C-alpha positions in Angstrom: -41.0 -64.5 66.1 -38.9 -63.3 63.2 -41.5 -64.5 60.7 -44.3 -62.7 62.6 -42.3 -59.4 62.8 -41.5 -59.6 59.1 -45.2 -60.3 58.3 -46.3 -57.2 60.4 -43.7 -55.1 58.7 -44.9 -56.2 55.2 -48.5 -55.6 56.1 -47.7 -52.2 57.5 -45.6 -51.3 54.5 -48.6 -52.3 52.2 -50.9 -50.1 54.3 -48.5 -47.2 53.8 -48.3 -47.9 50.1 -52.1 -48.1 49.7 -52.8 -45.2 52.0 -55.4 -43.6 49.7 -57.4 -46.7 48.7 -57.6 -47.8 52.3 -58.4 -44.3 53.6 -55.9 -44.7 56.4 -53.2 -42.1 57.1 -49.7 -43.4 56.5 -48.5 -42.0 59.8 -51.0 -44.1 61.7 -49.9 -47.2 59.8 -46.2 -46.5 60.4 -46.7 -45.9 64.1 -48.8 -49.0 64.6 -46.4 -51.1 62.6 -43.4 -49.9 64.7 -45.2 -50.6 68.0 -46.5 -54.0 67.0 -43.1 -55.2 65.8 -41.6 -54.4 69.2 -44.6 -55.9 71.1 -44.1 -59.2 69.3 -40.3 -59.1 70.0 -40.7 -58.4 73.8 -43.5 -61.1 74.1 -41.4 -63.7 72.4 -39.7 -64.9 75.5 -36.6 -62.8 75.1 -35.4 -61.1 78.2 -37.5 -58.0 78.7 -34.7 -56.0 80.1 -32.5 -56.7 77.1 -35.3 -55.8 74.7 -36.0 -52.6 76.5 -32.3 -51.7 76.5 -32.2 -52.3 72.7 -35.3 -50.2 72.2 -33.8 -47.3 74.1 -30.5 -47.6 72.2 -32.4 -47.4 68.9 -34.5 -44.5 70.2 -31.3 -42.6 71.0 -30.3 -42.8 67.3 -33.8 -42.2 66.1 -34.4 -39.2 68.3 -31.2 -37.7 66.8 -32.7 -37.9 63.4 -36.1 -36.5 64.6 -34.5 -33.5 66.4 -32.3 -32.9 63.3 -35.5 -32.9 61.2 -37.4 -30.6 63.5 -34.4 -28.1 63.7 -34.1 -28.1 59.9 -37.8 -27.6 59.4 -37.9 -24.7 62.0 -34.9 -22.9 60.3 -36.5 -23.3 56.9 -39.9 -22.1 58.2 -38.2 -19.1 59.8 -36.4 -18.2 56.5 -39.8 -18.5 54.7 -41.6 -16.3 57.3 -39.0 -13.6 56.5 -39.6 -14.1 52.8 -35.9 -15.0 52.5 -36.5 -17.5 49.7 -37.8 -14.7 47.6 -34.2 -13.6 47.2 -33.5 -16.8 45.4 -36.8 -17.3 43.5 -36.7 -13.8 42.2 -33.5 -14.7 40.3 -35.2 -17.7 38.6 -37.0 -16.0 35.7 -37.8 -19.0 33.5 -41.3 -20.6 33.6 -40.4 -23.3 31.1 -40.9 -26.7 32.9 -37.9 -28.4 31.5 -35.4 -25.6 32.0 -36.7 -25.1 35.6 -36.4 -28.8 36.3 -32.7 -28.8 35.2 -32.0 -25.7 37.2 -33.6 -27.1 40.4 -32.1 -30.5 40.0 -28.5 -29.2 39.5 -28.9 -26.8 42.5 -30.2 -29.7 44.6 -27.4 -32.0 43.5 -24.5 -29.7 44.6 -26.3 -28.3 47.6 -26.9 -31.8 48.9 -23.2 -32.5 48.9 -22.6 -29.5 51.1 -25.6 -29.8 53.5 -27.0 -33.3 53.3 -29.9 -34.9 51.3 -32.5 -34.5 54.0 -31.8 -30.8 54.8 -31.5 -30.0 51.1 -34.8 -31.6 50.3 -36.6 -29.5 53.0 -35.0 -26.3 51.6 -35.8 -27.1 48.0 -39.5 -28.1 48.7 -39.9 -24.7 50.3 -38.4 -23.1 47.3 -40.7 -25.0 44.9 -43.7 -23.9 46.8 -42.8 -20.3 45.8 -42.2 -21.3 42.1 -45.0 -23.7 41.2 -48.7 -23.5 42.1 -50.1 -26.6 40.4 -50.0 -29.5 42.8 -49.3 -32.4 40.4 -46.5 -30.5 38.7 -44.9 -29.5 42.0 -45.2 -33.1 43.2 -43.2 -34.2 40.2 -40.5 -31.5 40.7 -40.3 -32.5 44.4 -39.8 -36.1 43.4 -37.0 -35.2 41.2 -35.5 -33.2 44.0 -35.4 -36.5 46.0 -33.5 -38.1 43.2 -31.1 -35.2 42.9 -30.6 -34.9 46.7 -29.8 -38.6 47.0 -27.5 -38.6 44.0 -25.7 -35.4 45.3 -25.4 -36.8 48.8 -23.8 -40.1 47.7 -20.5 -38.6 46.4 -19.8 -36.4 49.4 -18.6 -37.7 52.8 -21.1 -35.4 54.5 -24.0 -35.6 52.0 -25.6 -38.9 53.2 -25.6 -40.6 56.5 -24.4 -43.9 55.1 -21.4 -42.2 53.3 -20.6 -40.5 56.5 -20.7 -43.8 58.4 -18.2 -45.3 56.0 -16.1 -42.2 56.2 -16.0 -42.1 60.0 -15.5 -45.9 60.1 -12.3 -45.6 57.9 -13.7 -47.6 55.0 -13.4 -44.6 52.6 -11.5 -41.3 52.5 -13.1 -38.0 51.5 -10.9 -37.3 48.5 -11.3 -40.9 47.1 -15.1 -41.0 47.4 -15.5 -37.6 45.7 -13.1 -38.7 42.9 -14.8 -42.0 42.2 -18.4 -41.2 42.8 -19.1 -37.8 41.4 -19.3 -39.0 37.7 -21.6 -42.0 38.5 -23.7 -39.7 40.7 -24.0 -37.1 37.9 -25.0 -39.9 35.5 -27.6 -41.1 38.0 -29.3 -37.7 37.8 -28.7 -36.7 34.2 -30.1 -39.9 32.7 -33.6 -39.3 34.1 -33.4 -35.6 33.2 -32.4 -36.5 29.6 -35.3 -39.0 29.4 -37.7 -36.3 30.5 -36.2 -33.8 28.0 -38.0 -35.7 25.3 -41.5 -35.5 26.9 -41.7 -32.6 29.3 -43.3 -29.5 27.7 -45.2 -26.4 28.8 -44.8 -23.8 31.4 -45.3 -23.6 35.2 -47.5 -21.1 36.9 -46.3 -19.3 39.9 -48.5 -19.0 43.0 -50.3 -15.8 43.6 -48.6 -13.5 46.1 -50.6 -13.4 49.3 -50.4 -10.1 51.1 -49.4 -10.4 54.7 -51.7 -9.1 57.4 -48.8 -7.9 59.4 -48.5 -4.2 59.9 -44.7 -4.3 59.5 -43.2 -6.4 56.7 -39.6 -7.6 56.6 -37.1 -5.3 55.0 -34.7 -6.3 52.2 -31.9 -6.4 54.7 -33.8 -8.7 57.1 -34.7 -11.0 54.2 -31.2 -11.4 53.0 -29.7 -11.5 56.5 -32.0 -14.2 57.8 -31.5 -16.2 54.6 -27.7 -16.0 54.8 -27.8 -16.8 58.6 -30.2 -19.7 58.1 -28.3 -21.3 55.2 -25.1 -20.7 57.1 -26.5 -22.5 60.1 -27.4 -25.5 58.0 -24.0 -25.5 56.3 -22.2 -25.2 59.6 -23.7 -28.6 60.9 -21.1 -30.9 59.3 -18.3 -28.6 60.4 -19.7 -28.6 63.9 -19.8 -32.5 63.8 -16.2 -32.6 62.6 -14.9 -30.1 65.3 -16.8 -31.4 68.3 -17.5 -35.1 67.3 -21.1 -34.6 68.6 -24.0 -35.9 66.6 -25.4 -33.7 63.7 -28.6 -32.8 65.5 -26.6 -31.0 68.2 -25.1 -28.7 65.4 -28.6 -28.2 64.0 -30.0 -27.2 67.5 -27.0 -24.9 67.9 -27.7 -23.2 64.7 -31.4 -22.9 65.6 -30.6 -21.3 68.9 -28.3 -18.7 67.3 -31.0 -17.9 64.8 -33.6 -17.7 67.5 -31.6 -15.2 69.5 -30.7 -13.0 66.5 -34.2 -12.8 65.1 -35.6 -11.9 68.5 -33.1 -9.1 68.6 -33.9 -7.9 65.1 -37.6 -7.7 65.8 -37.5 -6.4 69.4 -39.0 -3.0 68.6 -42.0 -4.4 66.6 -45.5 -5.1 68.0 -46.2 -8.4 69.6 -48.2 -9.8 66.6 -45.4 -9.2 64.2 -42.7 -10.4 66.6 -44.7 -13.6 67.0 -45.1 -14.1 63.2 -41.3 -13.8 62.7 -40.3 -15.9 65.7 -38.9 -19.5 66.0 -41.9 -20.3 68.2 -44.3 -19.7 65.3 -41.9 -21.6 63.0 -42.0 -24.6 65.3 -45.8 -24.4 65.4 -45.8 -24.7 61.6 -43.4 -27.7 61.6 -44.9 -30.8 59.9 -45.4 -33.1 63.0 -47.2 -35.9 61.0 -44.0 -36.2 58.9 -41.9 -36.4 62.1 -44.2 -39.1 63.5 -44.1 -41.0 60.2 -40.3 -41.0 60.5 -40.6 -42.3 64.0 -42.9 -45.2 63.1 -40.8 -46.3 60.1 -37.5 -46.1 61.9 -38.9 -47.9 65.0 -40.2 -50.7 62.8 -36.9 -51.1 61.0 -35.0 -51.1 64.3 -37.0 -54.2 65.3 -35.8 -55.9 62.1 -32.3 -54.9 63.0 -32.5 -56.0 66.6 -33.8 -59.4 65.6 -30.8 -59.7 63.3 -33.0 -60.2 60.2 -31.1 -57.6 58.1 -27.8 -59.1 59.1 -29.1 -62.6 58.2 -30.4 -61.3 54.9 -27.0 -59.8 54.1 -25.2 -63.1 55.0 -27.7 -65.1 52.9 -27.1 -62.8 49.9 -23.3 -63.3 50.4 -23.7 -67.1 50.5 -26.3 -67.5 47.7 -25.3 -64.8 45.2 -21.6 -64.6 45.7 -20.9 -61.9 43.0 -19.9 -58.8 44.7 -21.4 -56.4 42.2 -24.8 -58.1 42.2 -24.7 -58.1 46.0 -24.0 -54.4 46.3 -26.6 -53.5 43.6 -29.1 -55.6 45.4 -28.3 -53.9 48.8 -29.0 -50.6 47.0 -32.4 -51.8 45.7 -33.2 -53.2 49.1 -32.5 -49.9 50.7 -35.6 -48.5 48.9 -37.7 -50.8 51.1 -35.8 -50.7 54.4 -33.5 -48.0 55.8 -30.1 -47.9 54.2 -28.3 -47.3 57.6 -28.8 -50.8 59.1 -28.1 -52.3 55.7 -24.7 -50.5 55.5 -24.0 -51.3 59.1 -24.7 -55.0 58.3 -22.3 -54.8 55.4 -19.6 -53.1 57.6 -20.0 -55.9 60.1 -19.8 -58.7 57.5 -16.8 -57.5 55.6 -13.6 -56.6 57.5 -11.0 -54.1 56.7 -8.4 -56.9 56.0 -10.5 -58.4 53.2 -11.5 -55.0 51.9 -9.1 -52.2 53.0 -9.7 -48.5 53.0 -10.9 -47.2 49.6 -11.5 -50.6 48.2 -13.8 -50.8 45.3 -16.5 -52.6 47.5 -16.8 -49.7 50.0 -17.1 -47.0 47.3 -19.7 -49.0 45.4 -21.6 -49.6 48.6 -21.6 -45.9 49.3 -23.1 -45.2 45.9 -25.7 -47.9 45.9 -26.9 -47.4 49.4 -27.1 -43.6 49.0 -28.9 -43.6 45.6 -30.9 -46.9 45.6 -33.4 -45.5 48.1 -34.8 -43.2 45.5 -36.5 -46.1 43.7 -39.3 -45.8 46.3 -40.6 -42.7 48.0 -40.1 -44.1 51.5 -36.6 -45.5 50.7 -34.7 -42.5 51.9 -34.9 -39.8 54.5 -35.2 -37.3 51.7 -38.1 -39.2 50.2 -39.9 -39.5 53.5 -39.5 -35.8 54.2 -40.8 -34.9 50.7 -43.7 -37.4 51.1 -44.8 -35.8 54.3 -44.3 -32.2 53.2 -46.1 -32.5 49.9 -48.4 -35.4 50.6 -47.0 -37.4 47.8 -48.8 -40.7 47.4 -46.7 -43.9 47.4 -48.4 -45.4 44.4 -48.3 -42.1 42.4 -44.5 -42.0 43.0 -44.1 -45.6 42.0 -46.0 -45.1 38.7 -44.4 -41.8 37.7 -41.0 -41.6 39.2 -39.7 -45.0 40.4 -38.8 -46.1 36.8 -36.8 -42.9 36.3 -34.9 -43.5 39.6 -34.2 -47.1 38.7 -32.7 -46.3 35.2 -30.6 -43.5 36.7 -29.5 -45.8 39.5 -28.5 -48.6 37.2 -26.8 -46.2 34.7 -24.7 -44.7 37.5 -23.8 -48.2 38.7 -22.8 -49.2 35.2 -20.5 -46.1 34.9 -18.9 -46.9 38.3 -18.2 -50.5 37.2 -16.9 -49.2 33.8 -14.5 -46.9 35.6 -13.2 -49.8 37.7 -13.0 -52.7 35.3 -12.3 -51.1 32.0 -10.5 -47.9 32.9 -8.8 -49.2 36.1 -10.0 -46.1 37.9 
C-alpha cells in the first residue's frame, strides 16, 4: 500500500511539473493525485471508519488553510478594486529592474515577518501587476517575492506556519528565534540578489492605465481608507490568534467581515453597478479558485503520506542512517521543497523530545530556518510558491530552470551563516 501511494504521488508530482508538455492543467493533476492516494489507502484493508476519520481530521486543517487563502484573496481584490495599491505604487518611481527588485524584495522580507509568507505573497503579486506589464519579467519578480517571503517568514514566530508550530509547541521563544535567524534569513535573500546584481539590466514597463467603466470612481480618501483597513485586517490576524487562540482563518474571516460591512456603508449612496464593483461579493467572484483547488489537491495528497506514516518513517530513517544533526536538518529543509513542511516539522517534533533538545536548542532554531526557507527551492514547496504559481501561472519547469538555483544557494548560504554563528561565534 505505502509503495503504491508513494508511486501515485510521484507520478502526480511529475504531471504537475510537466504541466505544459503534457497539456494537462496542474490543478486537475493535483486533485486526481490526492483522491487516488486516499482511494488506495481506504481499499488496502485498513478499517474504513478509521481512514474516514483521519481524512476528516486532515480536511479540518486543510480547510483552515483554504478559508485563510480565500479571505486573503478577497481582501486583496477589494483593495485593488478601490485602487488602493496605487497609493503604494505611485511612491515607487524607479523603472530600473535591479533597483525595483531590491525594493520589492526588502519590502516583502519585512512584511512577511509581520503578516505571514502566504498573505504577503498575495499582496505583493497584486502590487507587481501594477508595476510590471511584461509577463516573463513579472514572473521572475514574483518568484523572487516567494524567496523573500519565505526568508522573511522564517525568523518571525508568526511569519511561517512551521515557525508558529514550534513557537506554540514551546520549542522556541519569539525573542530567541528573531535574534538567531534574522541574519541567516537576510543572507538567504541577499545572496541571490547580489548574484542577480551582476546580470540584471534594463528597465521595466508599467502596464497601461485602463479607464474604469464605472460612473463613480473611488475618491482619494476611499483608496487610502480601504488600503489602511485592508492591511490592518491582515496584520490583525496573528494578534487575533494570540488573543483568542482560534485558528488564523477565523481572524482572516473576521477582518473580511469588518471590511465587507464598512465598504458597503461607504458606497451605500452609489448606483447598483458601482456598489457591486466595489463589493466583497465581486472580490470573491474574482478570487482564483483554480489555485485554491490546487492547494486542496496537493495538501490532500500529502496528508495521505502523513496518515500512512511515510513521512515519520522517512525522518526516522534519516536519523538512523545519516546521524549528523546538521545534515539531517538541511535535508529536511530540501525535502520540504517536495512535500509540505508542516508534516515534516510535525514529524521532527514527534521524534525529538524536549528533554533531549530543550527550548531554544540549536536544533529547533535550525529546523525553523531550514523548513521555512527550503521550500523556495521548488515552486510548489511552500504555500507562498503555490499561491504565486496559481496567480501568475508560473510553470514548474520555468521556475526550476531560472530560480531554483538562486533559492538553493541562498538557502545554503543562510544555513552556513547559522552554523557559523553557533559553532565559531558561540551565538
